[in-house]
N, C-alpha and C positions, 0 to 999 in steps of 0.2 A: 598629679596629687593623689595620695592615698585617701581612701574613704575611711574616715575615723567615725565609728559608731559607739565608742566607749561611753559617751554621755547618754546614750539611750538603753544600751545593754551592758551596765557596768558588772563586774564579776561579784561585787559585794553590795549589800544594802547601804544606804537606802537607793531602792531601784525606782525610777520613774514609771508611774502607771500609764501616763498618756504622753503623746507627742500632739500638741495642738498648734496648728498653723493657721494664720488668718491673712488673707491676700486681698488688698484693695484692688477692685476693677473699675474700668470706666468704659463708657461706649467709644468704640472706634471713631465714629463721627456723630456729631450732633449730641443731644442729650436724652432723646427718647430711647426705649428699649421695650421689647415685648416679653412678658414674663410667661412661664409655663402656665398652661390653663388645665383645669380638671373638669370632667363632665359634670353637668348640673351645679357647678360652683363657679367656674371661670377662674379668674386670678385669685390667689390666695393672700388676701390682705387681712392683717391681724393687728391688734392693739397691744402695745406693751407700756410700761412705765415711762419710757423715753418717748412715746408717740407711736405713729402708725408705721408698720413694717410690711414688707411684701417678700413672699417666698418667690425668688426668681427661678430656682432649679432646685427640684427635690432630691432627696437622698437616693432614691431609686433611679432616676435619671442620671446623677452624678456617677453612680456605681458603673452604669453603662458606658459613660464617657471615659471613666478612668480605666476600664478594660479596654476600650477601643484603641487606646494609645499603644497598646501592646501588639496589636494585630496589623499587619501589612495587607490591605485589601486587594492591593494589585497583584501580589504574589500568593494571596491565600495561605500565608504563614505567619509565625510569629516575627516581629522586627527583628533585624539581625543580632542586636545585643542580647536578646532573650533565647537565642538558639540553644537548644537543649533543655529547656524548661519543660516540666511536664505538663501535657494537656491532652484531650481526647479529640482526634480528628475524625469527622464523619464523612464518608465517601459514598457515592451512588454505586450501584452494582457493578458499573462499568469502570470504576475507580476515579471517577471525577469528583473533585471537592464539592461538599454540600454545605457543611457548617462545622463548628468546633465548640468545645466547651468554653472557649475564651469569649466567643460572641454570643452565645446562647443565653437568654435571659435567666434560665434556671440552672445554668452550668451543667454539672454531672447529672442532674435530674431532668435534663432535657428529654422530651419524648423522641427526639432523633437518635439519642443514644441508647434509651431503656425501652422504647416501645415498638421498634422494628422487628423484622423477622429474625435479625441476628441478635440473639439473646446472650451471647458469649460474655460480654462484660456485665450484664445483669447477673448471671449465674455466678461469675467470679466474685462479684461484690457481695452477693448473697452468701458465698462460702466463707469469704474474708470477715464478714461482719457477724457471722453466726454466734461467736463468743460474746457478743454485746447484747444478746437478746434477754438476759435475766439481770435483775439487780440494777443498781446505779450505772449509768452510761460511762464507760471507760474512755474518757475524752482523748487521752493521749493515743490510744489504739485507733480510734476514729481518725483523729488528725494525721497519723502516720499513713493510714490507708489513703486518704483524700491527697495528701501530699504527693503520694506516689503517682496519682492519675492526674491531678490538676492542681498544682501549688497556688495558683491564683484564687482558687475557691476558698482557701483559707483566709485570703485577704478579704473577699467579698461576702462570704457567707455562703451556707448552702442548707438546703432541706431535702433530704432524700425521702420523698413521700411515698415511695412504693411500699405496698404492704409486704412484699417479699424480703425487704430490708429492714429487719427487726420491727415489723408492724408499722413502719413508716414514721418512726420517732427519732430519726437521726438528724440532728440539727447542729450547725455551727453559726454563730452569730458573726456579723461583719466585725472585721478587726478594723477596717478603714472605712469611716463614714465621712461623708461630705455633703454640703448643701451651699447654696448661694442666696443671700438675703440682701434686701435693700432697705435703708431707713430714710425717713423724712421724704416718703414717696407722695406723688401727686399724679392724678390721671391726666393724661395727654389725649383728650378725646378727638377723633377724627373719622373719616369715613370716605365712601367713594361710590361709584356707580359701575356696574358690569354693563357696558353698552352693546346694545344689538342694533347696528346701523342698517340692517336689512328689515327687520320688523320690530320696531321699539315696543309695540303694544302686544307682542306674542305672548303665548302661554308660558309664564315663568316656571311653572312646574315641570315643564318638559325642557327647561333650558333656554328657552327663547325669551326675547323681551329685555327691556332695561330693567336691572336689579339694583337698587340702592342698598348699601350697607353701612353700618356703623363699625368702628373699631376703636378699642381702648388700649393705649400704650401708656407708659409711665415714665416719669422722671424721678430722680431720687438724688438726696444730698450725699449719699454714700452707698456703695455697692460692695459687698464683701463676700469672698469665697472662703468657707470654713472647712478645715480638714482635721480630723481626729483619728489617730492611730492608737489603738488599744494595744500598748506594749506588754501589759499584764497578761492579756489573752494570749498573745504570740508566746510568751514564756511558758504559759500553761499548756501549750501544745505539747511540751515535752519532746521536742524535735532536736534538742542539742544545740550547741552554740552555732554550727554551720547552718542548720535549718533556720534558726532565729535570726542570724545575720542575712541570709538570703531574703526572708520575708520582709524584713524592715527596709532592706535595699530596694526590693520590689515595690514596696509601698512608696518610697521616696521617689522612685523612677516614675511611677503613675502620677504622683502629685506634681512634680517638677515638668513632666512631659505635657501634662494638661496646661499649666501655666505658660509654658514656653510656645505652645502651638496656637494657631488661630483659634479664638474662643467664639465661633459663630454658632451659637446654640439654637438659634432659629432665623428665618429670613430677616426679621427686624430686631434681632437680638445678637449684637456683635461686639464682644468685649476684649479689652487688652489689659495686661497687668499695669498697675499704677504703683510705681515705687517698689520697694523690697518687701516680701512677705514677713509678717511679724510672728515671732515664736512666743506663744503664750505660756507653754510649758514644753520641757523643763527649762528652768531659768539657765541661761548661759549657753544653750545650744544654739549653734547656727547651722542653717541649711547648707548642705554642700551643693555644689554646681551640678547641673545636669551632666555635664561632660564628666565630672569626677564619678558619678554614680554609673554612668554607661560604661566607663572604663573598668569598673570594679565588678560588674555583674557577671561576665563570662567566667571568672574565677570562682566566684561564689556559687554559681550554678554547677560548675564542674565538681566542686567540693561535695555537692549534695547528689551527683549523678547516679551513685549506687542505690539511692532511695526511690528513684524514678522508674516507672514501669515503661514497657514498650521499647521501640528502638530509637535511641537518642532522645528519650523523653516523651516519645509520641506513641500513644495507643490509639490504633485505628479500629473503627467500627464501620460495618457496611450498612447503610439504611436502606431498607426496602419495606414499604408498607405492609404490615402484617394482616 
């Protein structure tokens, strides 16, 4: 089946500003789940007009998970359907794989890309962004540069904080945002004991002895994964029809792959999709199948190949501590 993006990227106005997707989830077994926790805060429970809700997975964590579906950790390469897409590959001095902009938390701003002895890419970026150092930021020029090195960074956002790069003010907001919330939540308190059968009364500060602990999990009336794709921002990048189509298809691939794969977020937080995802905006749009998106991506990537840097989209950087 052909991937039809005309409802998201029409040639004429009115053009939708957002694609909003809501997918209901449920625990794979039982009713309890373990939400994300924050230092000095714990679980993020908050009140709304409809009652108490819980942040199960944050936008930052979901960005990492949506990027992870693009990377084959066994081969240390992009998944086959994304072959040829631009990204930066970081290797050790002996040529062994170290990391990549796809799996680095700060993407192109990773210290393994910009802080090693190999300053080649930093110098190149400095030269390419030099014309952006005065006046209002020319967003389309920055987007074209980033697209050439890591197309996915335009999906998930970027902050090039190096002072050598226009004083550290080069930013691109996330085009694809996601989070998971639960409503009608209640605490499911439990606990346990770490047993020491050799010396139950040993020094617990050194890891000996029996150590009791408490544990709070949650139940919920409903758990929902929310996805928001900023179509207006993608059009604003000025990449042309081919670039826009690729970025939208890439975002759809990330969302559908996440929902299709096992959603085991933590040891005690394992979800599966419940029913069919709902499209809140634009009205009338239907999500394509993951198979359809996978089939369309190679041609969409090939149509943008001339915009990518490196060999077959891959820019290599050798990392050695400076």
